N, CA and C atoms of all chains as a GROMACS GRO file, in nm:
protein
  630
    1UNK      N    1   7.305  29.166   6.770
    1UNK     CA    2   7.159  29.187   6.752
    1UNK      C    3   7.094  29.053   6.738
    2UNK      N    4   7.103  28.979   6.844
    2UNK     CA    5   7.042  28.844   6.836
    2UNK      C    6   6.900  28.837   6.880
    3UNK      N    7   6.820  28.906   6.804
    3UNK     CA    8   6.678  28.911   6.829
    3UNK      C    9   6.602  28.854   6.708
    4UNK      N   10   6.515  28.759   6.740
    4UNK     CA   11   6.432  28.710   6.628
    4UNK      C   12   6.338  28.821   6.579
    5UNK      N   13   6.302  28.807   6.456
    5UNK     CA   14   6.215  28.906   6.389
    5UNK      C   15   6.073  28.908   6.456
    6UNK      N   16   6.009  28.794   6.482
    6UNK     CA   17   5.877  28.811   6.544
    6UNK      C   18   5.884  28.871   6.687
    7UNK      N   19   5.995  28.848   6.758
    7UNK     CA   20   6.008  28.909   6.890
    7UNK      C   21   6.021  29.062   6.874
    8UNK      N   22   6.105  29.100   6.770
    8UNK     CA   23   6.119  29.249   6.751
    8UNK      C   24   5.987  29.310   6.704
    9UNK      N   25   5.906  29.238   6.630
    9UNK     CA   26   5.779  29.294   6.586
    9UNK      C   27   5.682  29.303   6.704
   10UNK      N   28   5.685  29.210   6.786
   10UNK     CA   29   5.599  29.220   6.911
   10UNK      C   30   5.638  29.342   6.992
   11UNK      N   31   5.769  29.364   7.017
   11UNK     CA   32   5.813  29.478   7.080
   11UNK      C   33   5.769  29.611   7.008
   12UNK      N   34   5.787  29.607   6.882
   12UNK     CA   35   5.749  29.726   6.800
   12UNK      C   36   5.595  29.758   6.824
   13UNK      N   37   5.516  29.649   6.816
   13UNK     CA   38   5.368  29.670   6.833
   13UNK      C   39   5.338  29.724   6.974
   14UNK      N   40   5.409  29.673   7.072
   14UNK     CA   41   5.388  29.727   7.208
   14UNK      C   42   5.423  29.872   7.217
   15UNK      N   43   5.538  29.913   7.160
   15UNK     CA   44   5.575  30.054   7.162
   15UNK      C   45   5.485  30.138   7.084
   16UNK      N   46   5.435  30.086   6.968
   16UNK     CA   47   5.331  30.162   6.896
   16UNK      C   48   5.203  30.186   6.974
   17UNK      N   49   5.164  30.090   7.047
   17UNK     CA   50   5.047  30.114   7.136
   17UNK      C   51   5.072  30.218   7.238
   18UNK      N   52   5.203  30.210   7.291
   18UNK     CA   53   5.239  30.320   7.388
   18UNK      C   54   5.240  30.454   7.321
   19UNK      N   55   5.286  30.470   7.201
   19UNK     CA   56   5.281  30.598   7.128
   19UNK      C   57   5.137  30.641   7.106
   20UNK      N   58   5.057  30.539   7.066
   20UNK     CA   59   4.909  30.576   7.039
   20UNK      C   60   4.844  30.614   7.165
   21UNK      N   61   4.872  30.554   7.275
   21UNK     CA   62   4.804  30.595   7.402
   21UNK      C   63   4.853  30.740   7.443
   22UNK      N   64   4.975  30.772   7.420
   22UNK     CA   65   5.024  30.909   7.450
   22UNK      C   66   4.947  31.005   7.349
   23UNK      N   67   4.940  30.964   7.219
   23UNK     CA   68   4.865  31.050   7.129
   23UNK      C   69   4.719  31.072   7.168
   24UNK      N   70   4.658  30.964   7.214
   24UNK     CA   71   4.516  30.976   7.253
   24UNK      C   72   4.495  31.071   7.378
   25UNK      N   73   4.588  31.058   7.473
   25UNK     CA   74   4.586  31.143   7.591
   25UNK      C   75   4.608  31.284   7.556
   26UNK      N   76   4.707  31.312   7.462
   26UNK     CA   77   4.733  31.446   7.412
   26UNK      C   78   4.614  31.500   7.337
   27UNK      N   79   4.554  31.418   7.255
   27UNK     CA   80   4.440  31.451   7.170
   27UNK      C   81   4.322  31.506   7.258
   28UNK      N   82   4.306  31.428   7.375
   28UNK     CA   83   4.196  31.457   7.459
   28UNK      C   84   4.217  31.581   7.550
   29UNK      N   85   4.339  31.590   7.605
   29UNK     CA   86   4.373  31.690   7.708
   29UNK      C   87   4.401  31.822   7.651
   30UNK      N   88   4.483  31.830   7.540
   30UNK     CA   89   4.520  31.960   7.480
   30UNK      C   90   4.449  31.976   7.346
   31UNK      N   91   4.329  32.026   7.342
   31UNK     CA   92   4.258  32.038   7.212
   31UNK      C   93   4.324  32.134   7.114
   32UNK      N   94   4.407  32.224   7.163
   32UNK     CA   95   4.482  32.315   7.066
   32UNK      C   96   4.574  32.239   6.978
   33UNK      N   97   4.636  32.130   7.029
   33UNK     CA   98   4.739  32.058   6.959
   33UNK      C   99   4.682  31.935   6.896
   34UNK      N  100   4.555  31.929   6.871
   34UNK     CA  101   4.493  31.811   6.803
   34UNK      C  102   4.551  31.778   6.672
   35UNK      N  103   4.585  31.873   6.586
   35UNK     CA  104   4.645  31.839   6.458
   35UNK      C  105   4.779  31.767   6.465
   36UNK      N  106   4.857  31.803   6.567
   36UNK     CA  107   4.980  31.743   6.592
   36UNK      C  108   4.973  31.605   6.644
   37UNK      N  109   4.890  31.586   6.744
   37UNK     CA  110   4.884  31.451   6.804
   37UNK      C  111   4.810  31.358   6.710
   38UNK      N  112   4.711  31.402   6.636
   38UNK     CA  113   4.637  31.322   6.539
   38UNK      C  114   4.727  31.274   6.426
   39UNK      N  115   4.806  31.379   6.373
   39UNK     CA  116   4.905  31.344   6.265
   39UNK      C  117   5.002  31.250   6.310
   40UNK      N  118   5.055  31.261   6.424
   40UNK     CA  119   5.151  31.173   6.482
   40UNK      C  120   5.093  31.028   6.494
   41UNK      N  121   4.971  31.016   6.541
   41UNK     CA  122   4.910  30.884   6.552
   41UNK      C  123   4.896  30.816   6.418
   42UNK      N  124   4.845  30.890   6.323
   42UNK     CA  125   4.827  30.835   6.187
   42UNK      C  126   4.962  30.790   6.128
   43UNK      N  127   5.067  30.872   6.150
   43UNK     CA  128   5.194  30.838   6.099
   43UNK      C  129   5.253  30.713   6.165
   44UNK      N  130   5.235  30.700   6.298
   44UNK     CA  131   5.279  30.588   6.368
   44UNK      C  132   5.210  30.452   6.318
   45UNK      N  133   5.079  30.466   6.291
   45UNK     CA  134   5.006  30.347   6.234
   45UNK      C  135   5.059  30.315   6.098
   46UNK      N  136   5.086  30.413   6.011
   46UNK     CA  137   5.146  30.384   5.882
   46UNK      C  138   5.284  30.325   5.885
   47UNK      N  139   5.365  30.371   5.988
   47UNK     CA  140   5.494  30.316   6.011
   47UNK      C  141   5.490  30.177   6.053
   48UNK      N  142   5.392  30.138   6.138
   48UNK     CA  143   5.380  29.994   6.184
   48UNK      C  144   5.345  29.901   6.077
   49UNK      N  145   5.248  29.949   5.988
   49UNK     CA  146   5.209  29.869   5.879
   49UNK      C  147   5.328  29.846   5.785
   50UNK      N  148   5.406  29.952   5.758
   50UNK     CA  149   5.529  29.939   5.674
   50UNK      C  150   5.630  29.847   5.743
   51UNK      N  151   5.644  29.856   5.862
   51UNK     CA  152   5.740  29.761   5.939
   51UNK      C  153   5.702  29.622   5.926
   52UNK      N  154   5.559  29.589   5.939
   52UNK     CA  155   5.524  29.450   5.924
   52UNK      C  156   5.550  29.399   5.776
   53UNK      N  157   5.525  29.495   5.676
   53UNK     CA  158   5.542  29.454   5.541
   53UNK      C  159   5.696  29.429   5.520
   54UNK      N  160   5.776  29.511   5.571
   54UNK     CA  161   5.920  29.492   5.554
   54UNK      C  162   5.970  29.360   5.616
   55UNK      N  163   5.916  29.333   5.742
   55UNK     CA  164   5.955  29.211   5.804
   55UNK      C  165   5.919  29.089   5.729
   56UNK      N  166   5.796  29.092   5.670
   56UNK     CA  167   5.749  28.980   5.579
   56UNK      C  168   5.847  28.963   5.466
   57UNK      N  169   5.885  29.075   5.398
   57UNK     CA  170   5.972  29.069   5.281
   57UNK      C  171   6.107  29.013   5.325
   58UNK      N  172   6.160  29.070   5.435
   58UNK     CA  173   6.301  29.031   5.473
   58UNK      C  174   6.302  28.878   5.508
   59UNK      N  175   6.202  28.826   5.584
   59UNK     CA  176   6.203  28.692   5.618
   59UNK      C  177   6.186  28.606   5.496
   60UNK      N  178   6.112  28.648   5.397
   60UNK     CA  179   6.095  28.574   5.276
   60UNK      C  180   6.226  28.564   5.199
   61UNK      N  181   6.300  28.675   5.192
   61UNK     CA  182   6.426  28.674   5.127
   61UNK      C  183   6.528  28.581   5.202
   62UNK      N  184   6.520  28.588   5.339
   62UNK     CA  185   6.605  28.501   5.415
   62UNK      C  186   6.574  28.351   5.388
   63UNK      N  187   6.447  28.323   5.376
   63UNK     CA  188   6.408  28.179   5.351
   63UNK      C  189   6.460  28.136   5.218
   64UNK      N  190   6.444  28.231   5.117
   64UNK     CA  191   6.490  28.193   4.981
   64UNK      C  192   6.639  28.177   4.973
   65UNK      N  193   6.716  28.265   5.053
   65UNK     CA  194   6.863  28.258   5.053
   65UNK      C  195   6.903  28.122   5.125
   66UNK      N  196   6.833  28.094   5.236
   66UNK     CA  197   6.872  27.967   5.302
   66UNK      C  198   6.844  27.843   5.213
   67UNK      N  199   6.740  27.852   5.130
   67UNK     CA  200   6.704  27.741   5.043
   67UNK      C  201   6.789  27.731   4.920
   68UNK      N  202   6.868  27.841   4.896
   68UNK     CA  203   6.953  27.853   4.776
   68UNK      C  204   6.879  27.885   4.655
   69UNK      N  205   6.764  27.945   4.663
   69UNK     CA  206   6.682  27.973   4.541
   69UNK      C  207   6.700  28.125   4.514
   70UNK      N  208   6.671  28.159   4.387
   70UNK     CA  209   6.673  28.300   4.353
   70UNK      C  210   6.531  28.362   4.363
   71UNK      N  211   6.528  28.482   4.395
   71UNK     CA  212   6.397  28.558   4.406
   71UNK      C  213   6.391  28.664   4.300
   72UNK      N  214   6.281  28.670   4.227
   72UNK     CA  215   6.270  28.772   4.124
   72UNK      C  216   6.184  28.890   4.182
   73UNK      N  217   6.133  28.881   4.298
   73UNK     CA  218   6.054  28.995   4.349
   73UNK      C  219   6.150  29.090   4.423
   74UNK      N  220   6.105  29.217   4.433
   74UNK     CA  221   6.187  29.320   4.498
   74UNK      C  222   6.160  29.317   4.649
   75UNK      N  223   6.200  29.429   4.704
   75UNK     CA  224   6.188  29.442   4.855
   75UNK      C  225   6.059  29.510   4.895
   76UNK      N  226   5.981  29.558   4.793
   76UNK     CA  227   5.849  29.623   4.826
   76UNK      C  228   5.859  29.767   4.873
   77UNK      N  229   5.966  29.831   4.826
   77UNK     CA  230   5.984  29.970   4.865
   77UNK      C  231   5.857  30.058   4.819
   78UNK      N  232   5.814  30.041   4.700
   78UNK     CA  233   5.701  30.111   4.648
   78UNK      C  234   5.582  30.095   4.729
   79UNK      N  235   5.559  29.976   4.772
   79UNK     CA  236   5.439  29.951   4.853
   79UNK      C  237   5.451  30.033   4.988
   80UNK      N  238   5.564  30.021   5.046
   80UNK     CA  239   5.584  30.102   5.170
   80UNK      C  240   5.576  30.247   5.153
   81UNK      N  241   5.624  30.300   5.033
   81UNK     CA  242   5.626  30.437   5.004
   81UNK      C  243   5.480  30.473   4.986
   82UNK      N  244   5.397  30.385   4.919
   82UNK     CA  245   5.258  30.417   4.895
   82UNK      C  246   5.184  30.418   5.038
   83UNK      N  247   5.224  30.329   5.124
   83UNK     CA  248   5.155  30.329   5.264
   83UNK      C  249   5.187  30.470   5.321
   84UNK      N  250   5.309  30.512   5.311
   84UNK     CA  251   5.352  30.644   5.374
   84UNK      C  252   5.265  30.765   5.309
   85UNK      N  253   5.253  30.758   5.175
   85UNK     CA  254   5.176  30.860   5.112
   85UNK      C  255   5.030  30.857   5.150
   86UNK      N  256   4.981  30.734   5.158
   86UNK     CA  257   4.838  30.714   5.201
   86UNK      C  258   4.817  30.769   5.338
   87UNK      N  259   4.906  30.739   5.430
   87UNK     CA  260   4.895  30.788   5.570
   87UNK      C  261   4.895  30.941   5.565
   88UNK      N  262   4.983  31.000   5.488
   88UNK     CA  263   4.994  31.150   5.482
   88UNK      C  264   4.868  31.206   5.422
   89UNK      N  265   4.816  31.148   5.316
   89UNK     CA  266   4.701  31.197   5.255
   89UNK      C  267   4.580  31.196   5.343
   90UNK      N  268   4.562  31.075   5.409
   90UNK     CA  269   4.450  31.062   5.504
   90UNK      C  270   4.459  31.163   5.618
   91UNK      N  271   4.582  31.184   5.668
   91UNK     CA  272   4.609  31.272   5.778
   91UNK      C  273   4.582  31.417   5.735
   92UNK      N  274   4.643  31.460   5.625
   92UNK     CA  275   4.644  31.603   5.592
   92UNK      C  276   4.516  31.639   5.510
   93UNK      N  277   4.485  31.561   5.410
   93UNK     CA  278   4.371  31.603   5.329
   93UNK      C  279   4.241  31.555   5.388
   94UNK      N  280   4.233  31.445   5.445
   94UNK     CA  281   4.106  31.391   5.494
   94UNK      C  282   4.068  31.440   5.642
   95UNK      N  283   4.170  31.441   5.720
   95UNK     CA  284   4.144  31.475   5.861
   95UNK      C  285   4.196  31.611   5.912
   96UNK      N  286   4.271  31.677   5.812
   96UNK     CA  287   4.328  31.811   5.840
   96UNK      C  288   4.422  31.812   5.957
   97UNK      N  289   4.515  31.712   5.969
   97UNK     CA  290   4.613  31.709   6.062
   97UNK      C  291   4.737  31.771   6.009
   98UNK      N  292   4.840  31.781   6.099
   98UNK     CA  293   4.970  31.849   6.062
   98UNK      C  294   5.057  31.751   5.983
   99UNK      N  295   5.115  31.800   5.875
   99UNK     CA  296   5.201  31.712   5.787
   99UNK      C  297   5.332  31.680   5.857
  100UNK      N  298   5.400  31.771   5.922
  100UNK     CA  299   5.523  31.746   5.980
  100UNK      C  300   5.504  31.645   6.097
  101UNK      N  301   5.394  31.650   6.169
  101UNK     CA  302   5.373  31.547   6.281
  101UNK      C  303   5.346  31.412   6.214
  102UNK      N  304   5.285  31.405   6.100
  102UNK     CA  305   5.267  31.276   6.033
  102UNK      C  306   5.394  31.218   5.989
  103UNK      N  307   5.488  31.301   5.932
  103UNK     CA  308   5.617  31.262   5.888
  103UNK      C  309   5.692  31.209   6.014
  104UNK      N  310   5.681  31.278   6.129
  104UNK     CA  311   5.753  31.242   6.247
  104UNK      C  312   5.706  31.106   6.295
  105UNK      N  313   5.578  31.082   6.281
  105UNK     CA  314   5.515  30.951   6.322
  105UNK      C  315   5.565  30.843   6.236
  106UNK      N  316   5.580  30.871   6.101
  106UNK     CA  317   5.620  30.762   6.009
  106UNK      C  318   5.773  30.728   6.046
  107UNK      N  319   5.849  30.834   6.079
  107UNK     CA  320   5.999  30.817   6.111
  107UNK      C  321   6.018  30.753   6.250
  108UNK      N  322   5.912  30.761   6.337
  108UNK     CA  323   5.936  30.723   6.477
  108UNK      C  324   5.977  30.567   6.490
  109UNK      N  325   5.901  30.488   6.411
  109UNK     CA  326   5.917  30.343   6.432
  109UNK      C  327   6.053  30.286   6.387
  110UNK      N  328   6.109  30.332   6.275
  110UNK     CA  329   6.244  30.294   6.241
  110UNK      C  330   6.345  30.335   6.348
  111UNK      N  331   6.333  30.456   6.396
  111UNK     CA  332   6.422  30.493   6.506
  111UNK      C  333   6.410  30.405   6.628
  112UNK      N  334   6.288  30.373   6.661
  112UNK     CA  335   6.261  30.276   6.772
  112UNK      C  336   6.328  30.141   6.747
  113UNK      N  337   6.319  30.094   6.618
  113UNK     CA  338   6.382  29.971   6.582
  113UNK      C  339   6.529  29.975   6.602
  114UNK      N  340   6.591  30.090   6.559
  114UNK     CA  341   6.736  30.102   6.580
  114UNK      C  342   6.776  30.100   6.725
  115UNK      N  343   6.689  30.169   6.813
  115UNK     CA  344   6.718  30.165   6.958
  115UNK      C  345   6.708  30.023   7.007
  116UNK      N  346   6.603  29.953   6.965
  116UNK     CA  347   6.583  29.816   7.017
  116UNK      C  348   6.705  29.723   6.974
  117UNK      N  349   6.755  29.751   6.850
  117UNK     CA  350   6.867  29.668   6.805
  117UNK      C  351   6.990  29.701   6.882
  118UNK      N  352   7.014  29.829   6.913
  118UNK     CA  353   7.138  29.864   6.984
  118UNK      C  354   7.129  29.813   7.123
  119UNK      N  355   7.011  29.822   7.193
  119UNK     CA  356   6.993  29.772   7.331
  119UNK      C  357   7.020  29.619   7.331
  120UNK      N  358   6.957  29.549   7.237
  120UNK     CA  359   6.976  29.400   7.238
  120UNK      C  360   7.121  29.360   7.210
  121UNK      N  361   7.186  29.439   7.126
  121UNK     CA  362   7.328  29.414   7.097
  121UNK      C  363   7.415  29.434   7.219
  122UNK      N  364   7.383  29.540   7.295
  122UNK     CA  365   7.462  29.565   7.418
  122UNK      C  366   7.439  29.450   7.519
  123UNK      N  367   7.311  29.414   7.528
  123UNK     CA  368   7.280  29.307   7.626
  123UNK      C  369   7.351  29.179   7.591
  124UNK      N  370   7.352  29.150   7.467
  124UNK     CA  371   7.418  29.032   7.418
  124UNK      C  372   7.574  29.029   7.446
  125UNK      N  373   7.627  29.152   7.423
  125UNK     CA  374   7.776  29.162   7.447
  125UNK      C  375   7.800  29.148   7.597
  126UNK      N  376   7.709  29.210   7.687
  126UNK     CA  377   7.736  29.196   7.834
  126UNK      C  378   7.723  29.049   7.870
  127UNK      N  379   7.628  28.975   7.818
  127UNK     CA  380   7.610  28.835   7.843
  127UNK      C  381   7.737  28.750   7.804
  128UNK      N  382   7.783  28.786   7.680
  128UNK     CA  383   7.890  28.708   7.627
  128UNK      C  384   8.017  28.736   7.715
  129UNK      N  385   8.037  28.866   7.759
  129UNK     CA  386   8.155  28.894   7.842
  129UNK      C  387   8.145  28.818   7.976
  130UNK      N  388   8.021  28.819   8.032
  130UNK     CA  389   7.999  28.746   8.164
  130UNK      C  390   8.031  28.593   8.142
  131UNK      N  391   7.989  28.540   8.024
  131UNK     CA  392   8.024  28.395   8.002
  131UNK      C  393   8.173  28.373   7.992
  132UNK      N  394   8.242  28.469   7.931
  132UNK     CA  395   8.389  28.452   7.911
  132UNK      C  396   8.459  28.456   8.048
  133UNK      N  397   8.400  28.541   8.140
  133UNK     CA  398   8.464  28.544   8.278
  133UNK      C  399   8.426  28.428   8.354
  134UNK      N  400   8.327  28.345   8.319
  134UNK     CA  401   8.297  28.227   8.389
  134UNK      C  402   8.188  28.258   8.500
  135UNK      N  403   8.117  28.375   8.479
  135UNK     CA  404   8.019  28.405   8.588
  135UNK      C  405   7.889  28.337   8.566
  136UNK      N  406   7.866  28.291   8.443
  136UNK     CA  407   7.736  28.227   8.417
  136UNK      C  408   7.762  28.082   8.367
  137UNK      N  409   5.960  32.940   3.295
  137UNK     CA  410   5.892  32.847   3.392
  137UNK      C  411   5.836  32.928   3.512
  138UNK      N  412   5.721  32.891   3.549
  138UNK     CA  413   5.664  32.959   3.666
  138UNK      C  414   5.709  32.891   3.798
  139UNK      N  415   5.665  32.942   3.904
  139UNK     CA  416   5.709  32.892   4.036
  139UNK      C  417   5.657  32.757   4.072
  140UNK      N  418   5.539  32.721   4.020
  140UNK     CA  419   5.478  32.582   4.033
  140UNK      C  420   5.572  32.486   3.962
  141UNK      N  421   5.616  32.511   3.844
  141UNK     CA  422   5.696  32.410   3.773
  141UNK      C  423   5.822  32.385   3.849
  142UNK      N  424   5.886  32.494   3.906
  142UNK     CA  425   6.006  32.474   3.988
  142UNK      C  426   5.975  32.386   4.102
  143UNK      N  427   5.854  32.403   4.159
  143UNK     CA  428   5.813  32.314   4.276
  143UNK      C  429   5.811  32.168   4.236
  144UNK      N  430   5.751  32.138   4.118
  144UNK     CA  431   5.750  31.995   4.073
  144UNK      C  432   5.889  31.946   4.050
  145UNK      N  433   5.971  32.030   3.984
  145UNK     CA  434   6.108  31.979   3.959
  145UNK      C  435   6.188  31.956   4.088
  146UNK      N  436   6.166  32.048   4.186
  146UNK     CA  437   6.225  32.022   4.317
  146UNK      C  438   6.178  31.895   4.391
  147UNK      N  439   6.048  31.868   4.375
  147UNK     CA  440   5.990  31.749   4.435
  147UNK      C  441   6.053  31.627   4.368
  148UNK      N  442   6.062  31.624   4.238
  148UNK     CA  443   6.124  31.517   4.170
  148UNK      C  444   6.266  31.486   4.217
  149UNK      N  445   6.342  31.600   4.228
  149UNK     CA  446   6.484  31.589   4.269
  149UNK      C  447   6.485  31.528   4.411
  150UNK      N  448   6.409  31.583   4.494
  150UNK     CA  449   6.406  31.538   4.640
  150UNK      C  450   6.384  31.385   4.648
  151UNK      N  451   6.281  31.334   4.581
  151UNK     CA  452   6.247  31.196   4.584
  151UNK      C  453   6.344  31.112   4.505
  152UNK      N  454   6.393  31.165   4.394
  152UNK     CA  455   6.488  31.086   4.315
  152UNK      C  456   6.616  31.066   4.391
  153UNK      N  457   6.668  31.162   4.451
  153UNK     CA  458   6.797  31.152   4.519
  153UNK      C  459   6.784  31.059   4.642
  154UNK      N  460   6.668  31.080   4.706
  154UNK     CA  461   6.636  30.990   4.827
  154UNK      C  462   6.629  30.842   4.786
  155UNK      N  463   6.558  30.820   4.679
  155UNK     CA  464   6.544  30.685   4.637
  155UNK      C  465   6.677  30.630   4.582
  156UNK      N  466   6.757  30.712   4.519
  156UNK     CA  467   6.886  30.659   4.475
  156UNK      C  468   6.970  30.615   4.593
  157UNK      N  469   6.982  30.690   4.699
  157UNK     CA  470   7.053  30.660   4.812
  157UNK      C  471   6.999  30.530   4.881
  158UNK      N  472   6.864  30.524   4.890
  158UNK     CA  473   6.801  30.400   4.949
  158UNK      C  474   6.830  30.282   4.865
  159UNK      N  475   6.825  30.295   4.726
  159UNK     CA  476   6.847  30.177   4.645
  159UNK      C  477   6.993  30.124   4.664
  160UNK      N  478   7.091  30.221   4.674
  160UNK     CA  479   7.228  30.171   4.696
  160UNK      C  480   7.247  30.105   4.837
  161UNK      N  481   7.184  30.179   4.934
  161UNK     CA  482   7.196  30.119   5.065
  161UNK      C  483   7.130  29.979   5.087
  162UNK      N  484   7.009  29.966   5.032
  162UNK     CA  485   6.937  29.838   5.036
  162UNK      C  486   7.011  29.730   4.965
  163UNK      N  487   7.075  29.768   4.852
  163UNK     CA  488   7.152  29.664   4.772
  163UNK      C  489   7.269  29.618   4.852
  164UNK      N  490   7.340  29.716   4.916
  164UNK     CA  491   7.454  29.671   4.995
  164UNK      C  492   7.415  29.577   5.114
  165UNK      N  493   7.300  29.624   5.188
  165UNK     CA  494   7.255  29.547   5.298
  165UNK      C  495   7.213  29.401   5.257
  166UNK      N  496   7.137  29.393   5.155
  166UNK     CA  497   7.081  29.262   5.119
  166UNK      C  498   7.180  29.180   5.054
  167UNK      N  499   7.282  29.235   4.981
  167UNK     CA  500   7.383  29.148   4.923
  167UNK      C  501   7.464  29.085   5.034
  168UNK      N  502   7.498  29.162   5.141
  168UNK     CA  503   7.575  29.107   5.251
  168UNK      C  504   7.492  29.007   5.330
  169UNK      N  505   7.363  29.037   5.348
  169UNK     CA  506   7.279  28.945   5.426
  169UNK      C  507   7.263  28.811   5.353
  170UNK      N  508   7.238  28.817   5.224
  170UNK     CA  509   7.219  28.690   5.147
  170UNK      C  510   7.353  28.614   5.150
  171UNK      N  511   7.463  28.684   5.134
  171UNK     CA  512   7.594  28.619   5.134
  171UNK      C  513   7.618  28.546   5.265
  172UNK      N  514   7.586  28.617   5.380
  172UNK     CA  515   7.600  28.564   5.508
  172UNK      C  516   7.516  28.449   5.536
  173UNK      N  517   7.390  28.455   5.495
  173UNK     CA  518   7.293  28.341   5.510
  173UNK      C  519   7.344  28.214   5.430
  174UNK      N  520   7.393  28.246   5.303
  174UNK     CA  521   7.431  28.124   5.224
  174UNK      C  522   7.560  28.065   5.283
  175UNK      N  523   7.649  28.144   5.349
  175UNK     CA  524   7.765  28.088   5.418
  175UNK      C  525   7.735  28.016   5.550
  176UNK      N  526   7.642  28.080   5.628
  176UNK     CA  527   7.610  28.016   5.757
  176UNK      C  528   7.462  28.026   5.773
  177UNK      N  529   7.388  27.928   5.729
  177UNK     CA  530   7.236  27.932   5.729
  177UNK      C  531   7.185  27.925   5.869
  178UNK      N  532   7.269  27.879   5.974
  178UNK     CA  533   7.215  27.881   6.116
  178UNK      C  534   7.213  28.021   6.175
  179UNK      N  535   7.276  28.118   6.107
  179UNK     CA  536   7.266  28.251   6.158
  179UNK      C  537   7.157  28.336   6.093
  180UNK      N  538   7.060  28.270   6.028
  180UNK     CA  539   6.960  28.337   5.952
  180UNK      C  540   6.874  28.435   6.026
  181UNK      N  541   6.840  28.396   6.154
  181UNK     CA  542   6.758  28.482   6.242
  181UNK      C  543   6.826  28.606   6.277
  182UNK      N  544   6.957  28.589   6.315
  182UNK     CA  545   7.032  28.720   6.354
  182UNK      C  546   7.054  28.810   6.230
  183UNK      N  547   7.086  28.748   6.116
  183UNK     CA  548   7.109  28.825   5.996
  183UNK      C  549   6.987  28.891   5.945
  184UNK      N  550   6.879  28.826   5.951
  184UNK     CA  551   6.759  28.889   5.897
  184UNK      C  552   6.704  28.996   5.990
  185UNK      N  553   6.724  28.985   6.129
  185UNK     CA  554   6.684  29.088   6.215
  185UNK      C  555   6.775  29.212   6.198
  186UNK      N  556   6.906  29.190   6.175
  186UNK     CA  557   6.994  29.296   6.148
  186UNK      C  558   6.954  29.372   6.020
  187UNK      N  559   6.930  29.294   5.915
  187UNK     CA  560   6.889  29.352   5.790
  187UNK      C  561   6.753  29.431   5.798
  188UNK      N  562   6.668  29.380   5.886
  188UNK     CA  563   6.544  29.450   5.909
  188UNK      C  564   6.562  29.591   5.965
  189UNK      N  565   6.654  29.593   6.065
  189UNK     CA  566   6.685  29.726   6.131
  189UNK      C  567   6.753  29.811   6.030
  190UNK      N  568   6.849  29.765   5.950
  190UNK     CA  569   6.917  29.854   5.862
  190UNK      C  570   6.827  29.898   5.750
  191UNK      N  571   6.743  29.810   5.694
  191UNK     CA  572   6.655  29.855   5.579
  191UNK      C  573   6.552  29.949   5.627
  192UNK      N  574   6.502  29.919   5.750
  192UNK     CA  575   6.400  30.017   5.809
  192UNK      C  576   6.456  30.159   5.816
  193UNK      N  577   6.578  30.165   5.862
  193UNK     CA  578   6.638  30.301   5.874
  193UNK      C  579   6.666  30.358   5.736
  194UNK      N  580   6.721  30.276   5.647
  194UNK     CA  581   6.755  30.337   5.510
  194UNK      C  582   6.631  30.380   5.437
  195UNK      N  583   6.531  30.310   5.446
  195UNK     CA  584   6.406  30.342   5.373
  195UNK      C  585   6.320  30.456   5.436
  196UNK      N  586   6.348  30.485   5.561
  196UNK     CA  587   6.270  30.586   5.625
  196UNK      C  588   6.281  30.733   5.552
  197UNK      N  589   6.400  30.756   5.517
  197UNK     CA  590   6.433  30.888   5.455
  197UNK      C  591   6.362  30.908   5.321
  198UNK      N  592   6.373  30.812   5.226
  198UNK     CA  593   6.303  30.830   5.099
  198UNK      C  594   6.151  30.836   5.110
  199UNK      N  595   6.098  30.755   5.215
  199UNK     CA  596   5.952  30.767   5.230
  199UNK      C  597   5.905  30.901   5.281
  200UNK      N  598   5.990  30.953   5.379
  200UNK     CA  599   5.961  31.089   5.433
  200UNK      C  600   5.971  31.187   5.313
  201UNK      N  601   6.080  31.169   5.233
  201UNK     CA  602   6.098  31.272   5.118
  201UNK      C  603   5.991  31.258   5.020
  202UNK      N  604   5.939  31.137   4.996
  202UNK     CA  605   5.825  31.123   4.902
  202UNK      C  606   5.702  31.194   4.954
  203UNK      N  607   5.668  31.174   5.084
  203UNK     CA  608   5.558  31.232   5.147
  203UNK      C  609   5.563  31.390   5.132
  204UNK      N  610   5.680  31.440   5.173
  204UNK     CA  611   5.704  31.583   5.176
  204UNK      C  612   5.698  31.636   5.022
  205UNK      N  613   5.757  31.563   4.935
  205UNK     CA  614   5.753  31.602   4.794
  205UNK      C  615   5.616  31.609   4.736
  206UNK      N  616   5.527  31.510   4.768
  206UNK     CA  617   5.395  31.509   4.726
  206UNK      C  618   5.318  31.625   4.783
  207UNK      N  619   5.343  31.651   4.910
  207UNK     CA  620   5.257  31.751   4.976
  207UNK      C  621   5.302  31.897   4.927
  208UNK      N  622   5.431  31.916   4.905
  208UNK     CA  623   5.479  32.044   4.879
  208UNK      C  624   5.455  32.077   4.726
  209UNK      N  625   5.457  31.972   4.643
  209UNK     CA  626   5.438  31.994   4.495
  209UNK      C  627   5.294  32.014   4.462
  210UNK      N  628   5.200  31.996   4.542
  210UNK     CA  629   5.062  31.995   4.504
  210UNK      C  630   5.020  32.140   4.494
   0.00000   0.00000   0.00000
């Protein structure tokens, strides 16, 4: 998984916009399913904000470990949990969207992150095996 | 106890067990990441991106369980 964190965040942002565009199209074309598409969009936005927060925390801990210093701060799980709850509250209580769709939207970006990591890992392995064969 | 009280207890158990698993998982991931970075600082980018993927997945479940617990317990 030889991908830099900023590159992965850029890809995540691109995929989030793809999900949002699908949600907007569904929101406009199928009015009966508005609660589902709307909840999914709110969940995806919450998931993206949580991913950015996690990347900031992980890179900070990496910096501290590389510098050999100790950190007294945590990983910010409560902040991300609060972002998830806020997204769900805005979606369900404020805008009357579907809760399950919001939860699916929050869960979508970690799954996309896993897929991106697996793909980049496979690409790296293929490149390394081609190098070993002397093709590159 | 009435049915609402059972709901609150269930919500607490759902989030508590989810957070317990996430705490153990995050601890394992970050202990190995910090160990790897301190051994080979030049692999910092690779190790942090791997930790990001792992922690993102580990934390997704307790966040979902917290959201569902809040909504169902209300």
